[in-house]
CHARMM internal coordinates of N, CA and C (Angstrom, degrees):
IC EDIT
DIST 1 N 1 CA 1.3845
DIST 1 CA 1 C 1.4898
ANGL 1 N 1 CA 1 C 114.70
DIST 1 C 2 N 1.3963
ANGL 1 CA 1 C 2 N 114.17
DIHE 1 N 1 CA 1 C 2 N -49.39
DIST 2 N 2 CA 1.4600
ANGL 1 C 2 N 2 CA 119.45
DIHE 1 CA 1 C 2 N 2 CA 174.29
DIST 2 CA 2 C 1.5078
ANGL 2 N 2 CA 2 C 114.16
DIHE 1 C 2 N 2 CA 2 C -58.36
DIST 2 C 3 N 1.3653
ANGL 2 CA 2 C 3 N 120.57
DIHE 2 N 2 CA 2 C 3 N -29.66
DIST 3 N 3 CA 1.4185
ANGL 2 C 3 N 3 CA 124.65
DIHE 2 CA 2 C 3 N 3 CA 174.96
DIST 3 CA 3 C 1.4626
ANGL 3 N 3 CA 3 C 111.43
DIHE 2 C 3 N 3 CA 3 C -63.19
DIST 3 C 4 N 1.3588
ANGL 3 CA 3 C 4 N 115.90
DIHE 3 N 3 CA 3 C 4 N -43.87
DIST 4 N 4 CA 1.4692
ANGL 3 C 4 N 4 CA 118.25
DIHE 3 CA 3 C 4 N 4 CA 176.21
DIST 4 CA 4 C 1.4576
ANGL 4 N 4 CA 4 C 116.81
DIHE 3 C 4 N 4 CA 4 C -62.32
DIST 4 C 5 N 1.3284
ANGL 4 CA 4 C 5 N 119.06
DIHE 4 N 4 CA 4 C 5 N -32.61
DIST 5 N 5 CA 1.4457
ANGL 4 C 5 N 5 CA 123.09
DIHE 4 CA 4 C 5 N 5 CA 178.67
DIST 5 CA 5 C 1.5459
ANGL 5 N 5 CA 5 C 105.98
DIHE 4 C 5 N 5 CA 5 C -70.48
DIST 5 C 6 N 1.2950
ANGL 5 CA 5 C 6 N 117.14
DIHE 5 N 5 CA 5 C 6 N -44.44
DIST 6 N 6 CA 1.4656
ANGL 5 C 6 N 6 CA 123.74
DIHE 5 CA 5 C 6 N 6 CA -176.33
DIST 6 CA 6 C 1.5681
ANGL 6 N 6 CA 6 C 106.86
DIHE 5 C 6 N 6 CA 6 C -60.60
DIST 6 C 7 N 1.2520
ANGL 6 CA 6 C 7 N 118.33
DIHE 6 N 6 CA 6 C 7 N -42.04
DIST 7 N 7 CA 1.4626
ANGL 6 C 7 N 7 CA 123.92
DIHE 6 CA 6 C 7 N 7 CA -177.65
DIST 7 CA 7 C 1.4871
ANGL 7 N 7 CA 7 C 106.32
DIHE 6 C 7 N 7 CA 7 C -68.53
DIST 7 C 8 N 1.3454
ANGL 7 CA 7 C 8 N 121.24
DIHE 7 N 7 CA 7 C 8 N -46.04
DIST 8 N 8 CA 1.4105
ANGL 7 C 8 N 8 CA 124.87
DIHE 7 CA 7 C 8 N 8 CA 177.54
DIST 8 CA 8 C 1.5345
ANGL 8 N 8 CA 8 C 116.16
DIHE 7 C 8 N 8 CA 8 C -53.11
DIST 8 C 9 N 1.3043
ANGL 8 CA 8 C 9 N 112.21
DIHE 8 N 8 CA 8 C 9 N -41.72
DIST 9 N 9 CA 1.4024
ANGL 8 C 9 N 9 CA 121.36
DIHE 8 CA 8 C 9 N 9 CA 179.48
DIST 9 CA 9 C 1.5303
ANGL 9 N 9 CA 9 C 118.75
DIHE 8 C 9 N 9 CA 9 C -82.79
DIST 9 C 10 N 1.4337
ANGL 9 CA 9 C 10 N 111.06
DIHE 9 N 9 CA 9 C 10 N -6.28
DIST 10 N 10 CA 1.4538
ANGL 9 C 10 N 10 CA 113.85
DIHE 9 CA 9 C 10 N 10 CA 175.04
DIST 10 CA 10 C 1.5611
ANGL 10 N 10 CA 10 C 113.98
DIHE 9 C 10 N 10 CA 10 C -87.14
DIST 10 C 11 N 1.2941
ANGL 10 CA 10 C 11 N 115.42
DIHE 10 N 10 CA 10 C 11 N -6.32
DIST 11 N 11 CA 1.4954
ANGL 10 C 11 N 11 CA 122.48
DIHE 10 CA 10 C 11 N 11 CA 171.53
DIST 11 CA 11 C 1.4680
ANGL 11 N 11 CA 11 C 111.25
DIHE 10 C 11 N 11 CA 11 C -124.61
DIST 11 C 12 N 1.3329
ANGL 11 CA 11 C 12 N 112.51
DIHE 11 N 11 CA 11 C 12 N 135.14
DIST 12 N 12 CA 1.4858
ANGL 11 C 12 N 12 CA 119.51
DIHE 11 CA 11 C 12 N 12 CA -175.19
DIST 12 CA 12 C 1.5332
ANGL 12 N 12 CA 12 C 107.91
DIHE 11 C 12 N 12 CA 12 C -131.83
DIST 12 C 13 N 1.3956
ANGL 12 CA 12 C 13 N 112.49
DIHE 12 N 12 CA 12 C 13 N 174.26
DIST 13 N 13 CA 1.4345
ANGL 12 C 13 N 13 CA 120.02
DIHE 12 CA 12 C 13 N 13 CA -178.86
DIST 13 CA 13 C 1.5247
ANGL 13 N 13 CA 13 C 110.83
DIHE 12 C 13 N 13 CA 13 C -115.35
DIST 13 C 14 N 1.2471
ANGL 13 CA 13 C 14 N 118.74
DIHE 13 N 13 CA 13 C 14 N 151.39
DIST 14 N 14 CA 1.4636
ANGL 13 C 14 N 14 CA 119.84
DIHE 13 CA 13 C 14 N 14 CA 174.43
DIST 14 CA 14 C 1.5493
ANGL 14 N 14 CA 14 C 105.90
DIHE 13 C 14 N 14 CA 14 C -152.35
DIST 14 C 15 N 1.3143
ANGL 14 CA 14 C 15 N 111.88
DIHE 14 N 14 CA 14 C 15 N 156.72
DIST 15 N 15 CA 1.5095
ANGL 14 C 15 N 15 CA 120.03
DIHE 14 CA 14 C 15 N 15 CA 170.82
DIST 15 CA 15 C 1.5291
ANGL 15 N 15 CA 15 C 108.00
DIHE 14 C 15 N 15 CA 15 C -79.91
DIST 15 C 16 N 1.3208
ANGL 15 CA 15 C 16 N 111.48
DIHE 15 N 15 CA 15 C 16 N 123.83
DIST 16 N 16 CA 1.4293
ANGL 15 C 16 N 16 CA 118.51
DIHE 15 CA 15 C 16 N 16 CA -177.97
DIST 16 CA 16 C 1.4610
ANGL 16 N 16 CA 16 C 113.11
DIHE 15 C 16 N 16 CA 16 C -79.36
DIST 16 C 17 N 1.3099
ANGL 16 CA 16 C 17 N 115.37
DIHE 16 N 16 CA 16 C 17 N 63.79
DIST 17 N 17 CA 1.5033
ANGL 16 C 17 N 17 CA 122.44
DIHE 16 CA 16 C 17 N 17 CA -178.50
DIST 17 CA 17 C 1.6094
ANGL 17 N 17 CA 17 C 110.77
DIHE 16 C 17 N 17 CA 17 C -124.16
DIST 17 C 18 N 1.2289
ANGL 17 CA 17 C 18 N 119.31
DIHE 17 N 17 CA 17 C 18 N 163.56
DIST 18 N 18 CA 1.5026
ANGL 17 C 18 N 18 CA 122.36
DIHE 17 CA 17 C 18 N 18 CA 176.61
DIST 18 CA 18 C 1.5141
ANGL 18 N 18 CA 18 C 111.26
DIHE 17 C 18 N 18 CA 18 C -66.32
DIST 18 C 19 N 1.3181
ANGL 18 CA 18 C 19 N 116.24
DIHE 18 N 18 CA 18 C 19 N -35.53
DIST 19 N 19 CA 1.5088
ANGL 18 C 19 N 19 CA 118.79
DIHE 18 CA 18 C 19 N 19 CA -176.12
DIST 19 CA 19 C 1.4753
ANGL 19 N 19 CA 19 C 114.90
DIHE 18 C 19 N 19 CA 19 C -89.68
DIST 19 C 20 N 1.3877
ANGL 19 CA 19 C 20 N 119.55
DIHE 19 N 19 CA 19 C 20 N -5.78
DIST 20 N 20 CA 1.5184
ANGL 19 C 20 N 20 CA 119.54
DIHE 19 CA 19 C 20 N 20 CA 178.67
DIST 20 CA 20 C 1.4681
ANGL 20 N 20 CA 20 C 113.01
DIHE 19 C 20 N 20 CA 20 C -64.41
DIST 20 C 21 N 1.3556
ANGL 20 CA 20 C 21 N 117.32
DIHE 20 N 20 CA 20 C 21 N 127.11
DIST 21 N 21 CA 1.4762
ANGL 20 C 21 N 21 CA 125.55
DIHE 20 CA 20 C 21 N 21 CA 178.53
DIST 21 CA 21 C 1.4986
ANGL 21 N 21 CA 21 C 118.31
DIHE 20 C 21 N 21 CA 21 C -115.06
DIST 21 C 22 N 1.3277
ANGL 21 CA 21 C 22 N 113.77
DIHE 21 N 21 CA 21 C 22 N -5.56
DIST 22 N 22 CA 1.5224
ANGL 21 C 22 N 22 CA 118.57
DIHE 21 CA 21 C 22 N 22 CA -172.49
DIST 22 CA 22 C 1.5344
ANGL 22 N 22 CA 22 C 108.76
DIHE 21 C 22 N 22 CA 22 C -120.58
DIST 22 C 23 N 1.3588
ANGL 22 CA 22 C 23 N 113.95
DIHE 22 N 22 CA 22 C 23 N 156.75
DIST 23 N 23 CA 1.4097
ANGL 22 C 23 N 23 CA 121.89
DIHE 22 CA 22 C 23 N 23 CA 170.84
DIST 23 CA 23 C 1.5344
ANGL 23 N 23 CA 23 C 108.63
DIHE 22 C 23 N 23 CA 23 C -116.65
DIST 23 C 24 N 1.2954
ANGL 23 CA 23 C 24 N 120.93
DIHE 23 N 23 CA 23 C 24 N 157.33
DIST 24 N 24 CA 1.4251
ANGL 23 C 24 N 24 CA 128.18
DIHE 23 CA 23 C 24 N 24 CA -174.99
DIST 24 CA 24 C 1.4844
ANGL 24 N 24 CA 24 C 114.12
DIHE 23 C 24 N 24 CA 24 C -131.78
DIST 24 C 25 N 1.3707
ANGL 24 CA 24 C 25 N 121.14
DIHE 24 N 24 CA 24 C 25 N 135.38
DIST 25 N 25 CA 1.3688
ANGL 24 C 25 N 25 CA 120.36
DIHE 24 CA 24 C 25 N 25 CA -179.35
DIST 25 CA 25 C 1.6045
ANGL 25 N 25 CA 25 C 111.21
DIHE 24 C 25 N 25 CA 25 C -77.74
DIST 25 C 26 N 1.2674
ANGL 25 CA 25 C 26 N 121.11
DIHE 25 N 25 CA 25 C 26 N -23.14
DIST 26 N 26 CA 1.4468
ANGL 25 C 26 N 26 CA 125.15
DIHE 25 CA 25 C 26 N 26 CA 175.37
DIST 26 CA 26 C 1.5054
ANGL 26 N 26 CA 26 C 113.49
DIHE 25 C 26 N 26 CA 26 C -120.95
DIST 26 C 27 N 1.2405
ANGL 26 CA 26 C 27 N 116.71
DIHE 26 N 26 CA 26 C 27 N 145.16
DIST 27 N 27 CA 1.4364
ANGL 26 C 27 N 27 CA 124.29
DIHE 26 CA 26 C 27 N 27 CA -177.16
DIST 27 CA 27 C 1.5576
ANGL 27 N 27 CA 27 C 110.12
DIHE 26 C 27 N 27 CA 27 C -69.46
DIST 27 C 28 N 1.4166
ANGL 27 CA 27 C 28 N 114.85
DIHE 27 N 27 CA 27 C 28 N -26.73
DIST 28 N 28 CA 1.4676
ANGL 27 C 28 N 28 CA 117.45
DIHE 27 CA 27 C 28 N 28 CA -179.07
DIST 28 CA 28 C 1.5461
ANGL 28 N 28 CA 28 C 112.21
DIHE 27 C 28 N 28 CA 28 C -93.68
DIST 28 C 29 N 1.2682
ANGL 28 CA 28 C 29 N 118.74
DIHE 28 N 28 CA 28 C 29 N 13.15
DIST 29 N 29 CA 1.4560
ANGL 28 C 29 N 29 CA 120.28
DIHE 28 CA 28 C 29 N 29 CA 173.58
DIST 29 CA 29 C 1.5072
ANGL 29 N 29 CA 29 C 113.66
DIHE 28 C 29 N 29 CA 29 C -54.18
DIST 29 C 30 N 1.3424
ANGL 29 CA 29 C 30 N 114.38
DIHE 29 N 29 CA 29 C 30 N 134.11
DIST 30 N 30 CA 1.4688
ANGL 29 C 30 N 30 CA 120.51
DIHE 29 CA 29 C 30 N 30 CA 179.40
DIST 30 CA 30 C 1.5588
ANGL 30 N 30 CA 30 C 113.30
DIHE 29 C 30 N 30 CA 30 C -59.25
DIST 30 C 31 N 1.3306
ANGL 30 CA 30 C 31 N 116.30
DIHE 30 N 30 CA 30 C 31 N -18.83
DIST 31 N 31 CA 1.4035
ANGL 30 C 31 N 31 CA 121.52
DIHE 30 CA 30 C 31 N 31 CA 178.61
DIST 31 CA 31 C 1.5602
ANGL 31 N 31 CA 31 C 112.47
DIHE 30 C 31 N 31 CA 31 C -70.34
DIST 31 C 32 N 1.3033
ANGL 31 CA 31 C 32 N 114.75
DIHE 31 N 31 CA 31 C 32 N -20.95
DIST 32 N 32 CA 1.4601
ANGL 31 C 32 N 32 CA 122.89
DIHE 31 CA 31 C 32 N 32 CA 178.19
DIST 32 CA 32 C 1.4964
ANGL 32 N 32 CA 32 C 114.19
DIHE 31 C 32 N 32 CA 32 C -89.92
DIST 32 C 33 N 1.3091
ANGL 32 CA 32 C 33 N 116.13
DIHE 32 N 32 CA 32 C 33 N -9.51
DIST 33 N 33 CA 1.4645
ANGL 32 C 33 N 33 CA 119.24
DIHE 32 CA 32 C 33 N 33 CA -171.11
DIST 33 CA 33 C 1.5322
ANGL 33 N 33 CA 33 C 112.67
DIHE 32 C 33 N 33 CA 33 C -62.26
DIST 33 C 34 N 1.2580
ANGL 33 CA 33 C 34 N 121.01
DIHE 33 N 33 CA 33 C 34 N -23.19
DIST 34 N 34 CA 1.4761
ANGL 33 C 34 N 34 CA 124.57
DIHE 33 CA 33 C 34 N 34 CA 178.77
DIST 34 CA 34 C 1.4834
ANGL 34 N 34 CA 34 C 115.68
DIHE 33 C 34 N 34 CA 34 C -88.08
DIST 34 C 35 N 1.3534
ANGL 34 CA 34 C 35 N 117.30
DIHE 34 N 34 CA 34 C 35 N -7.30
DIST 35 N 35 CA 1.4109
ANGL 34 C 35 N 35 CA 124.15
DIHE 34 CA 34 C 35 N 35 CA -174.50
DIST 35 CA 35 C 1.5256
ANGL 35 N 35 CA 35 C 110.27
DIHE 34 C 35 N 35 CA 35 C -61.13
DIST 35 C 36 N 1.3690
ANGL 35 CA 35 C 36 N 116.59
DIHE 35 N 35 CA 35 C 36 N 123.00
DIST 36 N 36 CA 1.4699
ANGL 35 C 36 N 36 CA 118.70
DIHE 35 CA 35 C 36 N 36 CA -176.19
DIST 36 CA 36 C 1.6102
ANGL 36 N 36 CA 36 C 107.37
DIHE 35 C 36 N 36 CA 36 C -105.23
DIST 36 C 37 N 1.3141
ANGL 36 CA 36 C 37 N 115.87
DIHE 36 N 36 CA 36 C 37 N 4.01
DIST 37 N 37 CA 1.4479
ANGL 36 C 37 N 37 CA 123.34
DIHE 36 CA 36 C 37 N 37 CA -179.80
DIST 37 CA 37 C 1.5596
ANGL 37 N 37 CA 37 C 109.46
DIHE 36 C 37 N 37 CA 37 C -112.29
DIST 37 C 38 N 1.3055
ANGL 37 CA 37 C 38 N 116.60
DIHE 37 N 37 CA 37 C 38 N -168.66
DIST 38 N 38 CA 1.4137
ANGL 37 C 38 N 38 CA 121.92
DIHE 37 CA 37 C 38 N 38 CA -179.20
DIST 38 CA 38 C 1.5815
ANGL 38 N 38 CA 38 C 106.20
DIHE 37 C 38 N 38 CA 38 C -78.75
DIST 38 C 39 N 1.3133
ANGL 38 CA 38 C 39 N 115.31
DIHE 38 N 38 CA 38 C 39 N 143.10
DIST 39 N 39 CA 1.5225
ANGL 38 C 39 N 39 CA 124.37
DIHE 38 CA 38 C 39 N 39 CA 176.96
DIST 39 CA 39 C 1.4348
ANGL 39 N 39 CA 39 C 101.54
DIHE 38 C 39 N 39 CA 39 C -94.45
DIST 39 C 40 N 1.3187
ANGL 39 CA 39 C 40 N 123.57
DIHE 39 N 39 CA 39 C 40 N 119.66
DIST 40 N 40 CA 1.4145
ANGL 39 C 40 N 40 CA 122.74
DIHE 39 CA 39 C 40 N 40 CA -177.65
DIST 40 CA 40 C 1.5465
ANGL 40 N 40 CA 40 C 111.69
DIHE 39 C 40 N 40 CA 40 C -118.86
DIST 40 C 41 N 1.2967
ANGL 40 CA 40 C 41 N 118.60
DIHE 40 N 40 CA 40 C 41 N 156.88
DIST 41 N 41 CA 1.4622
ANGL 40 C 41 N 41 CA 123.05
DIHE 40 CA 40 C 41 N 41 CA -176.48
DIST 41 CA 41 C 1.6372
ANGL 41 N 41 CA 41 C 103.60
DIHE 40 C 41 N 41 CA 41 C -110.95
DIST 41 C 42 N 1.3888
ANGL 41 CA 41 C 42 N 113.05
DIHE 41 N 41 CA 41 C 42 N 124.75
DIST 42 N 42 CA 1.4242
ANGL 41 C 42 N 42 CA 120.14
DIHE 41 CA 41 C 42 N 42 CA 175.78
DIST 42 CA 42 C 1.5047
ANGL 42 N 42 CA 42 C 110.02
DIHE 41 C 42 N 42 CA 42 C -136.14
DIST 42 C 43 N 1.3670
ANGL 42 CA 42 C 43 N 115.92
DIHE 42 N 42 CA 42 C 43 N 170.10
DIST 43 N 43 CA 1.4585
ANGL 42 C 43 N 43 CA 119.18
DIHE 42 CA 42 C 43 N 43 CA 174.41
DIST 43 CA 43 C 1.5372
ANGL 43 N 43 CA 43 C 111.03
DIHE 42 C 43 N 43 CA 43 C -65.68
DIST 43 C 44 N 1.2772
ANGL 43 CA 43 C 44 N 112.78
DIHE 43 N 43 CA 43 C 44 N 145.02
DIST 44 N 44 CA 1.5055
ANGL 43 C 44 N 44 CA 122.34
DIHE 43 CA 43 C 44 N 44 CA 171.26
DIST 44 CA 44 C 1.5576
ANGL 44 N 44 CA 44 C 110.55
DIHE 43 C 44 N 44 CA 44 C -48.64
DIST 44 C 45 N 1.2511
ANGL 44 CA 44 C 45 N 112.98
DIHE 44 N 44 CA 44 C 45 N -45.33
DIST 45 N 45 CA 1.4976
ANGL 44 C 45 N 45 CA 118.95
DIHE 44 CA 44 C 45 N 45 CA -172.97
DIST 45 CA 45 C 1.5123
ANGL 45 N 45 CA 45 C 106.35
DIHE 44 C 45 N 45 CA 45 C -66.41
DIST 45 C 46 N 1.2882
ANGL 45 CA 45 C 46 N 122.05
DIHE 45 N 45 CA 45 C 46 N -45.35
DIST 46 N 46 CA 1.4507
ANGL 45 C 46 N 46 CA 129.93
DIHE 45 CA 45 C 46 N 46 CA 175.33
DIST 46 CA 46 C 1.4897
ANGL 46 N 46 CA 46 C 112.44
DIHE 45 C 46 N 46 CA 46 C -52.87
DIST 46 C 47 N 1.3588
ANGL 46 CA 46 C 47 N 114.76
DIHE 46 N 46 CA 46 C 47 N -52.33
DIST 47 N 47 CA 1.4588
ANGL 46 C 47 N 47 CA 123.19
DIHE 46 CA 46 C 47 N 47 CA 177.68
DIST 47 CA 47 C 1.5549
ANGL 47 N 47 CA 47 C 109.45
DIHE 46 C 47 N 47 CA 47 C -55.90
DIST 47 C 48 N 1.3239
ANGL 47 CA 47 C 48 N 120.56
DIHE 47 N 47 CA 47 C 48 N -44.44
DIST 48 N 48 CA 1.4134
ANGL 47 C 48 N 48 CA 123.22
DIHE 47 CA 47 C 48 N 48 CA -177.01
DIST 48 CA 48 C 1.5057
ANGL 48 N 48 CA 48 C 108.81
DIHE 47 C 48 N 48 CA 48 C -72.03
DIST 48 C 49 N 1.3457
ANGL 48 CA 48 C 49 N 116.29
DIHE 48 N 48 CA 48 C 49 N -34.67
DIST 49 N 49 CA 1.4879
ANGL 48 C 49 N 49 CA 115.87
DIHE 48 CA 48 C 49 N 49 CA 176.98
DIST 49 CA 49 C 1.5884
ANGL 49 N 49 CA 49 C 111.85
DIHE 48 C 49 N 49 CA 49 C -66.96
DIST 49 C 50 N 1.3644
ANGL 49 CA 49 C 50 N 115.74
DIHE 49 N 49 CA 49 C 50 N -31.18
DIST 50 N 50 CA 1.4191
ANGL 49 C 50 N 50 CA 120.16
DIHE 49 CA 49 C 50 N 50 CA 170.11
DIST 50 CA 50 C 1.5104
ANGL 50 N 50 CA 50 C 117.47
DIHE 49 C 50 N 50 CA 50 C -65.44
DIST 50 C 51 N 1.2948
ANGL 50 CA 50 C 51 N 116.15
DIHE 50 N 50 CA 50 C 51 N -16.86
DIST 51 N 51 CA 1.4516
ANGL 50 C 51 N 51 CA 121.19
DIHE 50 CA 50 C 51 N 51 CA -177.37
DIST 51 CA 51 C 1.4583
ANGL 51 N 51 CA 51 C 115.11
DIHE 50 C 51 N 51 CA 51 C 98.08
DIST 51 C 52 N 1.3142
ANGL 51 CA 51 C 52 N 116.05
DIHE 51 N 51 CA 51 C 52 N 9.99
DIST 52 N 52 CA 1.4765
ANGL 51 C 52 N 52 CA 121.55
DIHE 51 CA 51 C 52 N 52 CA -178.08
DIST 52 CA 52 C 1.6217
ANGL 52 N 52 CA 52 C 109.91
DIHE 51 C 52 N 52 CA 52 C -77.33
DIST 52 C 53 N 1.2001
ANGL 52 CA 52 C 53 N 118.12
DIHE 52 N 52 CA 52 C 53 N 150.47
DIST 53 N 53 CA 1.4240
ANGL 52 C 53 N 53 CA 126.50
DIHE 52 CA 52 C 53 N 53 CA 176.78
DIST 53 CA 53 C 1.4708
ANGL 53 N 53 CA 53 C 113.45
DIHE 52 C 53 N 53 CA 53 C -122.84
DIST 53 C 54 N 1.2762
ANGL 53 CA 53 C 54 N 117.06
DIHE 53 N 53 CA 53 C 54 N 160.17
DIST 54 N 54 CA 1.5276
ANGL 53 C 54 N 54 CA 118.61
DIHE 53 CA 53 C 54 N 54 CA -178.35
DIST 54 CA 54 C 1.5207
ANGL 54 N 54 CA 54 C 112.22
DIHE 53 C 54 N 54 CA 54 C -67.56
DIST 54 C 55 N 1.2866
ANGL 54 CA 54 C 55 N 114.25
DIHE 54 N 54 CA 54 C 55 N 134.52
DIST 55 N 55 CA 1.4341
ANGL 54 C 55 N 55 CA 122.02
DIHE 54 CA 54 C 55 N 55 CA 175.05
DIST 55 CA 55 C 1.5896
ANGL 55 N 55 CA 55 C 116.65
DIHE 54 C 55 N 55 CA 55 C -53.05
DIST 55 C 56 N 1.2511
ANGL 55 CA 55 C 56 N 123.96
DIHE 55 N 55 CA 55 C 56 N 141.45
DIST 56 N 56 CA 1.3779
ANGL 55 C 56 N 56 CA 123.43
DIHE 55 CA 55 C 56 N 56 CA -172.67
DIST 56 CA 56 C 1.6058
ANGL 56 N 56 CA 56 C 110.67
DIHE 55 C 56 N 56 CA 56 C -77.72
DIST 56 C 57 N 1.2532
ANGL 56 CA 56 C 57 N 115.93
DIHE 56 N 56 CA 56 C 57 N -6.57
DIST 57 N 57 CA 1.5116
ANGL 56 C 57 N 57 CA 120.45
DIHE 56 CA 56 C 57 N 57 CA -178.92
DIST 57 CA 57 C 1.5473
ANGL 57 N 57 CA 57 C 109.07
DIHE 56 C 57 N 57 CA 57 C -86.83
DIST 57 C 58 N 1.3737
ANGL 57 CA 57 C 58 N 117.12
DIHE 57 N 57 CA 57 C 58 N -12.49
DIST 58 N 58 CA 1.4050
ANGL 57 C 58 N 58 CA 115.72
DIHE 57 CA 57 C 58 N 58 CA -177.19
DIST 58 CA 58 C 1.4821
ANGL 58 N 58 CA 58 C 114.99
DIHE 57 C 58 N 58 CA 58 C -110.07
END
COOR INIT
IC SEED 1 N 1 CA 1 C
IC BUILD
């Protein structure tokens, strides 16, 4: 079970826009509700490399 949680948190969602600064653990996070671009799924490590930080709603 802990392995499943670790895998789930190794992939995150973000709004594929130039102004997006946050990543989200769930695609349905209310922080993504204003996204006018595509919501993409990437690795947590890649999101952090891009300078993204965790959404304040999560």
